[in-house]
mmCIF file of the N, C-alpha and C atoms, coordinates in Angstrom:
data_MODEL
# 
_entry.id   MODEL 
# 
loop_
_atom_site.group_PDB 
_atom_site.id 
_atom_site.type_symbol 
_atom_site.label_atom_id 
_atom_site.label_alt_id 
_atom_site.label_comp_id 
_atom_site.label_asym_id 
_atom_site.label_entity_id 
_atom_site.label_seq_id 
_atom_site.pdbx_PDB_ins_code 
_atom_site.Cartn_x 
_atom_site.Cartn_y 
_atom_site.Cartn_z 
_atom_site.occupancy 
_atom_site.B_iso_or_equiv 
_atom_site.pdbx_formal_charge 
_atom_site.auth_seq_id 
_atom_site.auth_comp_id 
_atom_site.auth_asym_id 
_atom_site.auth_atom_id 
_atom_site.pdbx_PDB_model_num 
ATOM 1   N N  . UNK A 1 1  ? -8.491  4.991   17.281  1.00 0.00 ? 1  UNK A N  1 
ATOM 2   C CA . UNK A 1 1  ? -8.557  5.083   15.844  1.00 0.00 ? 1  UNK A CA 1 
ATOM 3   C C  . UNK A 1 1  ? -7.513  6.299   15.672  1.00 0.00 ? 1  UNK A C  1 
ATOM 4   N N  . UNK A 1 2  ? -7.374  7.163   16.477  1.00 0.00 ? 2  UNK A N  1 
ATOM 5   C CA . UNK A 1 2  ? -6.591  8.457   16.110  1.00 0.00 ? 2  UNK A CA 1 
ATOM 6   C C  . UNK A 1 2  ? -5.135  7.906   16.075  1.00 0.00 ? 2  UNK A C  1 
ATOM 7   N N  . UNK A 1 3  ? -4.701  6.959   16.840  1.00 0.00 ? 3  UNK A N  1 
ATOM 8   C CA . UNK A 1 3  ? -3.396  6.553   16.788  1.00 0.00 ? 3  UNK A CA 1 
ATOM 9   C C  . UNK A 1 3  ? -2.974  5.744   15.492  1.00 0.00 ? 3  UNK A C  1 
ATOM 10  N N  . UNK A 1 4  ? -4.102  5.037   15.096  1.00 0.00 ? 4  UNK A N  1 
ATOM 11  C CA . UNK A 1 4  ? -3.949  4.365   13.809  1.00 0.00 ? 4  UNK A CA 1 
ATOM 12  C C  . UNK A 1 4  ? -3.652  5.270   12.544  1.00 0.00 ? 4  UNK A C  1 
ATOM 13  N N  . UNK A 1 5  ? -4.324  6.447   12.546  1.00 0.00 ? 5  UNK A N  1 
ATOM 14  C CA . UNK A 1 5  ? -4.087  7.406   11.607  1.00 0.00 ? 5  UNK A CA 1 
ATOM 15  C C  . UNK A 1 5  ? -2.661  8.049   11.636  1.00 0.00 ? 5  UNK A C  1 
ATOM 16  N N  . UNK A 1 6  ? -2.269  8.125   12.956  1.00 0.00 ? 6  UNK A N  1 
ATOM 17  C CA . UNK A 1 6  ? -0.944  8.954   13.252  1.00 0.00 ? 6  UNK A CA 1 
ATOM 18  C C  . UNK A 1 6  ? 0.074   7.880   12.719  1.00 0.00 ? 6  UNK A C  1 
ATOM 19  N N  . UNK A 1 7  ? 0.169   6.653   13.024  1.00 0.00 ? 7  UNK A N  1 
ATOM 20  C CA . UNK A 1 7  ? 1.111   5.570   12.567  1.00 0.00 ? 7  UNK A CA 1 
ATOM 21  C C  . UNK A 1 7  ? 1.078   5.341   11.211  1.00 0.00 ? 7  UNK A C  1 
ATOM 22  N N  . UNK A 1 8  ? -0.260  5.423   10.585  1.00 0.00 ? 8  UNK A N  1 
ATOM 23  C CA . UNK A 1 8  ? -0.317  5.222   9.088   1.00 0.00 ? 8  UNK A CA 1 
ATOM 24  C C  . UNK A 1 8  ? 0.377   6.381   8.444   1.00 0.00 ? 8  UNK A C  1 
ATOM 25  N N  . UNK A 1 9  ? 0.110   7.614   8.799   1.00 0.00 ? 9  UNK A N  1 
ATOM 26  C CA . UNK A 1 9  ? 0.678   8.683   8.194   1.00 0.00 ? 9  UNK A CA 1 
ATOM 27  C C  . UNK A 1 9  ? 2.339   8.686   8.207   1.00 0.00 ? 9  UNK A C  1 
ATOM 28  N N  . UNK A 1 10 ? 2.830   8.227   9.452   1.00 0.00 ? 10 UNK A N  1 
ATOM 29  C CA . UNK A 1 10 ? 4.343   7.969   9.487   1.00 0.00 ? 10 UNK A CA 1 
ATOM 30  C C  . UNK A 1 10 ? 4.734   6.876   8.648   1.00 0.00 ? 10 UNK A C  1 
ATOM 31  N N  . UNK A 1 11 ? 3.983   5.932   8.531   1.00 0.00 ? 11 UNK A N  1 
ATOM 32  C CA . UNK A 1 11 ? 4.410   4.829   7.701   1.00 0.00 ? 11 UNK A CA 1 
ATOM 33  C C  . UNK A 1 11 ? 4.410   5.258   6.269   1.00 0.00 ? 11 UNK A C  1 
ATOM 34  N N  . UNK A 1 12 ? 3.550   5.950   5.848   1.00 0.00 ? 12 UNK A N  1 
ATOM 35  C CA . UNK A 1 12 ? 3.319   6.397   4.442   1.00 0.00 ? 12 UNK A CA 1 
ATOM 36  C C  . UNK A 1 12 ? 4.431   7.420   4.088   1.00 0.00 ? 12 UNK A C  1 
ATOM 37  N N  . UNK A 1 13 ? 4.779   8.274   5.045   1.00 0.00 ? 13 UNK A N  1 
ATOM 38  C CA . UNK A 1 13 ? 5.945   9.253   4.706   1.00 0.00 ? 13 UNK A CA 1 
ATOM 39  C C  . UNK A 1 13 ? 7.195   8.553   4.733   1.00 0.00 ? 13 UNK A C  1 
ATOM 40  N N  . UNK A 1 14 ? 7.387   7.491   5.455   1.00 0.00 ? 14 UNK A N  1 
ATOM 41  C CA . UNK A 1 14 ? 8.664   6.777   5.415   1.00 0.00 ? 14 UNK A CA 1 
ATOM 42  C C  . UNK A 1 14 ? 8.707   6.113   4.149   1.00 0.00 ? 14 UNK A C  1 
ATOM 43  N N  . UNK A 1 15 ? 7.675   5.421   3.739   1.00 0.00 ? 15 UNK A N  1 
ATOM 44  C CA . UNK A 1 15 ? 7.752   4.654   2.436   1.00 0.00 ? 15 UNK A CA 1 
ATOM 45  C C  . UNK A 1 15 ? 7.990   5.597   1.211   1.00 0.00 ? 15 UNK A C  1 
ATOM 46  N N  . UNK A 1 16 ? 7.402   6.718   1.223   1.00 0.00 ? 16 UNK A N  1 
ATOM 47  C CA . UNK A 1 16 ? 7.515   7.761   0.112   1.00 0.00 ? 16 UNK A CA 1 
ATOM 48  C C  . UNK A 1 16 ? 9.031   8.213   0.236   1.00 0.00 ? 16 UNK A C  1 
ATOM 49  N N  . UNK A 1 17 ? 9.591   8.365   1.277   1.00 0.00 ? 17 UNK A N  1 
ATOM 50  C CA . UNK A 1 17 ? 10.872  8.914   1.224   1.00 0.00 ? 17 UNK A CA 1 
ATOM 51  C C  . UNK A 1 17 ? 11.979  7.883   0.879   1.00 0.00 ? 17 UNK A C  1 
ATOM 52  N N  . UNK A 1 18 ? 11.659  6.579   1.203   1.00 0.00 ? 18 UNK A N  1 
ATOM 53  C CA . UNK A 1 18 ? 12.725  5.578   0.951   1.00 0.00 ? 18 UNK A CA 1 
ATOM 54  C C  . UNK A 1 18 ? 12.629  4.823   -0.385  1.00 0.00 ? 18 UNK A C  1 
ATOM 55  N N  . UNK A 1 19 ? 11.368  4.711   -0.812  1.00 0.00 ? 19 UNK A N  1 
ATOM 56  C CA . UNK A 1 19 ? 11.228  3.766   -2.118  1.00 0.00 ? 19 UNK A CA 1 
ATOM 57  C C  . UNK A 1 19 ? 10.662  4.636   -3.195  1.00 0.00 ? 19 UNK A C  1 
ATOM 58  N N  . UNK A 1 20 ? 11.423  4.528   -4.322  1.00 0.00 ? 20 UNK A N  1 
ATOM 59  C CA . UNK A 1 20 ? 10.837  5.181   -5.629  1.00 0.00 ? 20 UNK A CA 1 
ATOM 60  C C  . UNK A 1 20 ? 10.028  4.286   -6.214  1.00 0.00 ? 20 UNK A C  1 
ATOM 61  N N  . UNK A 1 21 ? 8.863   4.767   -6.891  1.00 0.00 ? 21 UNK A N  1 
ATOM 62  C CA . UNK A 1 21 ? 7.949   3.804   -7.510  1.00 0.00 ? 21 UNK A CA 1 
ATOM 63  C C  . UNK A 1 21 ? 8.541   3.119   -8.738  1.00 0.00 ? 21 UNK A C  1 
ATOM 64  N N  . UNK A 1 22 ? 9.509   3.768   -9.495  1.00 0.00 ? 22 UNK A N  1 
ATOM 65  C CA . UNK A 1 22 ? 10.085  3.306   -10.732 1.00 0.00 ? 22 UNK A CA 1 
ATOM 66  C C  . UNK A 1 22 ? 10.949  2.062   -10.236 1.00 0.00 ? 22 UNK A C  1 
ATOM 67  N N  . UNK A 1 23 ? 11.588  2.211   -9.193  1.00 0.00 ? 23 UNK A N  1 
ATOM 68  C CA . UNK A 1 23 ? 12.483  1.169   -8.605  1.00 0.00 ? 23 UNK A CA 1 
ATOM 69  C C  . UNK A 1 23 ? 11.506  -0.047  -8.318  1.00 0.00 ? 23 UNK A C  1 
ATOM 70  N N  . UNK A 1 24 ? 10.587  0.103   -7.510  1.00 0.00 ? 24 UNK A N  1 
ATOM 71  C CA . UNK A 1 24 ? 9.626   -0.969  -7.098  1.00 0.00 ? 24 UNK A CA 1 
ATOM 72  C C  . UNK A 1 24 ? 8.905   -1.702  -8.313  1.00 0.00 ? 24 UNK A C  1 
ATOM 73  N N  . UNK A 1 25 ? 8.477   -0.881  -9.254  1.00 0.00 ? 25 UNK A N  1 
ATOM 74  C CA . UNK A 1 25 ? 7.791   -1.438  -10.432 1.00 0.00 ? 25 UNK A CA 1 
ATOM 75  C C  . UNK A 1 25 ? 8.909   -2.344  -11.173 1.00 0.00 ? 25 UNK A C  1 
ATOM 76  N N  . UNK A 1 26 ? 10.007  -1.660  -11.405 1.00 0.00 ? 26 UNK A N  1 
ATOM 77  C CA . UNK A 1 26 ? 11.017  -2.387  -12.138 1.00 0.00 ? 26 UNK A CA 1 
ATOM 78  C C  . UNK A 1 26 ? 11.436  -3.789  -11.340 1.00 0.00 ? 26 UNK A C  1 
ATOM 79  N N  . UNK A 1 27 ? 11.539  -3.766  -10.287 1.00 0.00 ? 27 UNK A N  1 
ATOM 80  C CA . UNK A 1 27 ? 11.837  -5.000  -9.510  1.00 0.00 ? 27 UNK A CA 1 
ATOM 81  C C  . UNK A 1 27 ? 10.833  -5.922  -9.643  1.00 0.00 ? 27 UNK A C  1 
ATOM 82  N N  . UNK A 1 28 ? 9.540   -5.654  -9.444  1.00 0.00 ? 28 UNK A N  1 
ATOM 83  C CA . UNK A 1 28 ? 8.380   -6.555  -9.615  1.00 0.00 ? 28 UNK A CA 1 
ATOM 84  C C  . UNK A 1 28 ? 8.430   -7.235  -11.020 1.00 0.00 ? 28 UNK A C  1 
ATOM 85  N N  . UNK A 1 29 ? 8.528   -6.328  -11.964 1.00 0.00 ? 29 UNK A N  1 
ATOM 86  C CA . UNK A 1 29 ? 8.286   -6.901  -13.224 1.00 0.00 ? 29 UNK A CA 1 
ATOM 87  C C  . UNK A 1 29 ? 9.695   -7.737  -13.703 1.00 0.00 ? 29 UNK A C  1 
ATOM 88  N N  . UNK A 1 30 ? 10.758  -7.473  -13.025 1.00 0.00 ? 30 UNK A N  1 
ATOM 89  C CA . UNK A 1 30 ? 12.016  -8.472  -13.293 1.00 0.00 ? 30 UNK A CA 1 
ATOM 90  C C  . UNK A 1 30 ? 11.586  -9.794  -12.594 1.00 0.00 ? 30 UNK A C  1 
ATOM 91  N N  . UNK A 1 31 ? 10.835  -9.910  -11.579 1.00 0.00 ? 31 UNK A N  1 
ATOM 92  C CA . UNK A 1 31 ? 10.460  -11.091 -11.035 1.00 0.00 ? 31 UNK A CA 1 
ATOM 93  C C  . UNK A 1 31 ? 9.413   -11.912 -11.867 1.00 0.00 ? 31 UNK A C  1 
ATOM 94  N N  . UNK A 1 32 ? 8.702   -11.223 -12.819 1.00 0.00 ? 32 UNK A N  1 
ATOM 95  C CA . UNK A 1 32 ? 7.809   -11.900 -13.570 1.00 0.00 ? 32 UNK A CA 1 
ATOM 96  C C  . UNK A 1 32 ? 6.395   -11.493 -13.606 1.00 0.00 ? 32 UNK A C  1 
ATOM 97  N N  . UNK A 1 33 ? 5.610   -11.628 -14.614 1.00 0.00 ? 33 UNK A N  1 
ATOM 98  C CA . UNK A 1 33 ? 4.423   -11.029 -14.791 1.00 0.00 ? 33 UNK A CA 1 
ATOM 99  C C  . UNK A 1 33 ? 3.582   -11.471 -13.731 1.00 0.00 ? 33 UNK A C  1 
ATOM 100 N N  . UNK A 1 34 ? 3.304   -12.739 -13.438 1.00 0.00 ? 34 UNK A N  1 
ATOM 101 C CA . UNK A 1 34 ? 2.387   -13.316 -12.545 1.00 0.00 ? 34 UNK A CA 1 
ATOM 102 C C  . UNK A 1 34 ? 2.641   -12.688 -11.067 1.00 0.00 ? 34 UNK A C  1 
ATOM 103 N N  . UNK A 1 35 ? 4.014   -12.498 -10.671 1.00 0.00 ? 35 UNK A N  1 
ATOM 104 C CA . UNK A 1 35 ? 4.290   -11.903 -9.509  1.00 0.00 ? 35 UNK A CA 1 
ATOM 105 C C  . UNK A 1 35 ? 3.895   -10.583 -9.446  1.00 0.00 ? 35 UNK A C  1 
ATOM 106 N N  . UNK A 1 36 ? 4.028   -9.676  -10.541 1.00 0.00 ? 36 UNK A N  1 
ATOM 107 C CA . UNK A 1 36 ? 3.571   -8.411  -10.552 1.00 0.00 ? 36 UNK A CA 1 
ATOM 108 C C  . UNK A 1 36 ? 1.886   -8.355  -10.344 1.00 0.00 ? 36 UNK A C  1 
ATOM 109 N N  . UNK A 1 37 ? 1.110   -9.234  -10.980 1.00 0.00 ? 37 UNK A N  1 
ATOM 110 C CA . UNK A 1 37 ? -0.096  -9.179  -10.911 1.00 0.00 ? 37 UNK A CA 1 
ATOM 111 C C  . UNK A 1 37 ? -0.562  -9.485  -9.545  1.00 0.00 ? 37 UNK A C  1 
ATOM 112 N N  . UNK A 1 38 ? -0.030  -10.442 -8.942  1.00 0.00 ? 38 UNK A N  1 
ATOM 113 C CA . UNK A 1 38 ? -0.332  -10.803 -7.494  1.00 0.00 ? 38 UNK A CA 1 
ATOM 114 C C  . UNK A 1 38 ? 0.019   -9.728  -6.580  1.00 0.00 ? 38 UNK A C  1 
ATOM 115 N N  . UNK A 1 39 ? 1.158   -9.180  -6.733  1.00 0.00 ? 39 UNK A N  1 
ATOM 116 C CA . UNK A 1 39 ? 1.560   -8.003  -5.981  1.00 0.00 ? 39 UNK A CA 1 
ATOM 117 C C  . UNK A 1 39 ? 0.671   -6.857  -6.053  1.00 0.00 ? 39 UNK A C  1 
ATOM 118 N N  . UNK A 1 40 ? 0.166   -6.493  -7.210  1.00 0.00 ? 40 UNK A N  1 
ATOM 119 C CA . UNK A 1 40 ? -0.612  -5.350  -7.411  1.00 0.00 ? 40 UNK A CA 1 
ATOM 120 C C  . UNK A 1 40 ? -1.888  -5.542  -6.820  1.00 0.00 ? 40 UNK A C  1 
ATOM 121 N N  . UNK A 1 41 ? -2.551  -6.942  -6.914  1.00 0.00 ? 41 UNK A N  1 
ATOM 122 C CA . UNK A 1 41 ? -3.802  -7.132  -6.339  1.00 0.00 ? 41 UNK A CA 1 
ATOM 123 C C  . UNK A 1 41 ? -3.707  -7.234  -4.805  1.00 0.00 ? 41 UNK A C  1 
ATOM 124 N N  . UNK A 1 42 ? -2.668  -7.634  -4.166  1.00 0.00 ? 42 UNK A N  1 
ATOM 125 C CA . UNK A 1 42 ? -2.452  -7.500  -2.742  1.00 0.00 ? 42 UNK A CA 1 
ATOM 126 C C  . UNK A 1 42 ? -2.432  -6.062  -2.135  1.00 0.00 ? 42 UNK A C  1 
ATOM 127 N N  . UNK A 1 43 ? -1.716  -5.175  -2.968  1.00 0.00 ? 43 UNK A N  1 
ATOM 128 C CA . UNK A 1 43 ? -1.649  -3.888  -2.602  1.00 0.00 ? 43 UNK A CA 1 
ATOM 129 C C  . UNK A 1 43 ? -2.909  -3.117  -2.720  1.00 0.00 ? 43 UNK A C  1 
ATOM 130 N N  . UNK A 1 44 ? -3.769  -3.398  -3.856  1.00 0.00 ? 44 UNK A N  1 
ATOM 131 C CA . UNK A 1 44 ? -5.086  -2.689  -3.926  1.00 0.00 ? 44 UNK A CA 1 
ATOM 132 C C  . UNK A 1 44 ? -5.962  -3.125  -2.908  1.00 0.00 ? 44 UNK A C  1 
ATOM 133 N N  . UNK A 1 45 ? -5.874  -4.385  -2.720  1.00 0.00 ? 45 UNK A N  1 
ATOM 134 C CA . UNK A 1 45 ? -6.806  -5.016  -1.463  1.00 0.00 ? 45 UNK A CA 1 
ATOM 135 C C  . UNK A 1 45 ? -6.426  -4.474  -0.148  1.00 0.00 ? 45 UNK A C  1 
ATOM 136 N N  . UNK A 1 46 ? -5.161  -4.184  0.079   1.00 0.00 ? 46 UNK A N  1 
ATOM 137 C CA . UNK A 1 46 ? -4.588  -3.738  1.435   1.00 0.00 ? 46 UNK A CA 1 
ATOM 138 C C  . UNK A 1 46 ? -5.112  -2.173  1.521   1.00 0.00 ? 46 UNK A C  1 
ATOM 139 N N  . UNK A 1 47 ? -4.952  -1.434  0.345   1.00 0.00 ? 47 UNK A N  1 
ATOM 140 C CA . UNK A 1 47 ? -5.383  0.031   0.325   1.00 0.00 ? 47 UNK A CA 1 
ATOM 141 C C  . UNK A 1 47 ? -6.814  0.103   0.553   1.00 0.00 ? 47 UNK A C  1 
ATOM 142 N N  . UNK A 1 48 ? -7.652  -0.847  -0.121  1.00 0.00 ? 48 UNK A N  1 
ATOM 143 C CA . UNK A 1 48 ? -9.104  -0.754  0.234   1.00 0.00 ? 48 UNK A CA 1 
ATOM 144 C C  . UNK A 1 48 ? -9.607  -1.133  1.558   1.00 0.00 ? 48 UNK A C  1 
ATOM 145 N N  . UNK A 1 49 ? -8.678  -2.102  2.217   1.00 0.00 ? 49 UNK A N  1 
ATOM 146 C CA . UNK A 1 49 ? -9.041  -2.415  3.626   1.00 0.00 ? 49 UNK A CA 1 
ATOM 147 C C  . UNK A 1 49 ? -8.658  -1.227  4.519   1.00 0.00 ? 49 UNK A C  1 
ATOM 148 N N  . UNK A 1 50 ? -7.615  -0.398  4.201   1.00 0.00 ? 50 UNK A N  1 
ATOM 149 C CA . UNK A 1 50 ? -7.289  0.709   5.031   1.00 0.00 ? 50 UNK A CA 1 
ATOM 150 C C  . UNK A 1 50 ? -8.283  1.798   4.909   1.00 0.00 ? 50 UNK A C  1 
ATOM 151 N N  . UNK A 1 51 ? -8.794  1.949   3.745   1.00 0.00 ? 51 UNK A N  1 
ATOM 152 C CA . UNK A 1 51 ? -9.836  2.952   3.512   1.00 0.00 ? 51 UNK A CA 1 
ATOM 153 C C  . UNK A 1 51 ? -10.986 2.666   4.293   1.00 0.00 ? 51 UNK A C  1 
ATOM 154 N N  . UNK A 1 52 ? -11.522 1.338   4.185   1.00 0.00 ? 52 UNK A N  1 
ATOM 155 C CA . UNK A 1 52 ? -12.647 1.072   5.005   1.00 0.00 ? 52 UNK A CA 1 
ATOM 156 C C  . UNK A 1 52 ? -12.569 1.258   6.541   1.00 0.00 ? 52 UNK A C  1 
ATOM 157 N N  . UNK A 1 53 ? -11.253 0.962   7.043   1.00 0.00 ? 53 UNK A N  1 
ATOM 158 C CA . UNK A 1 53 ? -10.961 1.118   8.417   1.00 0.00 ? 53 UNK A CA 1 
ATOM 159 C C  . UNK A 1 53 ? -11.080 2.638   8.853   1.00 0.00 ? 53 UNK A C  1 
ATOM 160 N N  . UNK A 1 54 ? -10.559 3.402   7.988   1.00 0.00 ? 54 UNK A N  1 
ATOM 161 C CA . UNK A 1 54 ? -10.486 4.929   8.229   1.00 0.00 ? 54 UNK A CA 1 
ATOM 162 C C  . UNK A 1 54 ? -11.806 5.452   8.132   1.00 0.00 ? 54 UNK A C  1 
ATOM 163 N N  . UNK A 1 55 ? -12.779 4.980   7.174   1.00 0.00 ? 55 UNK A N  1 
ATOM 164 C CA . UNK A 1 55 ? -14.111 5.569   7.123   1.00 0.00 ? 55 UNK A CA 1 
ATOM 165 C C  . UNK A 1 55 ? -15.019 5.105   8.065   1.00 0.00 ? 55 UNK A C  1 
ATOM 166 N N  . UNK A 1 56 ? -14.782 3.834   8.498   1.00 0.00 ? 56 UNK A N  1 
ATOM 167 C CA . UNK A 1 56 ? -15.757 3.425   9.646   1.00 0.00 ? 56 UNK A CA 1 
ATOM 168 C C  . UNK A 1 56 ? -16.766 2.635   8.915   1.00 0.00 ? 56 UNK A C  1 
ATOM 169 N N  . UNK A 1 57 ? -17.750 2.081   9.867   1.00 0.00 ? 57 UNK A N  1 
ATOM 170 C CA . UNK A 1 57 ? -18.990 1.260   9.371   1.00 0.00 ? 57 UNK A CA 1 
ATOM 171 C C  . UNK A 1 57 ? -19.767 2.206   8.708   1.00 0.00 ? 57 UNK A C  1 
ATOM 172 N N  . UNK A 1 58 ? -20.468 1.675   7.720   1.00 0.00 ? 58 UNK A N  1 
ATOM 173 C CA . UNK A 1 58 ? -21.466 2.453   6.945   1.00 0.00 ? 58 UNK A CA 1 
ATOM 174 C C  . UNK A 1 58 ? -22.869 1.925   7.439   1.00 0.00 ? 58 UNK A C  1 
ATOM 175 N N  . UNK A 1 59 ? -23.728 2.816   7.543   1.00 0.00 ? 59 UNK A N  1 
ATOM 176 C CA . UNK A 1 59 ? -25.036 2.670   8.141   1.00 0.00 ? 59 UNK A CA 1 
ATOM 177 C C  . UNK A 1 59 ? -26.101 2.851   6.999   1.00 0.00 ? 59 UNK A C  1 
# 
């Protein structure tokens, strides 16, 4: 689990340095509203999945 956090931090830092949020949002909305909605839902679900993996099982 420790290596997962290490790789996740490196990935997060890499994405923050290479992609600006305005550029990503602009490109998504150029592709269309439904593409944006689906993309946002996928990103939110992915973030929730990562948070659950980091927090571990609830008892």
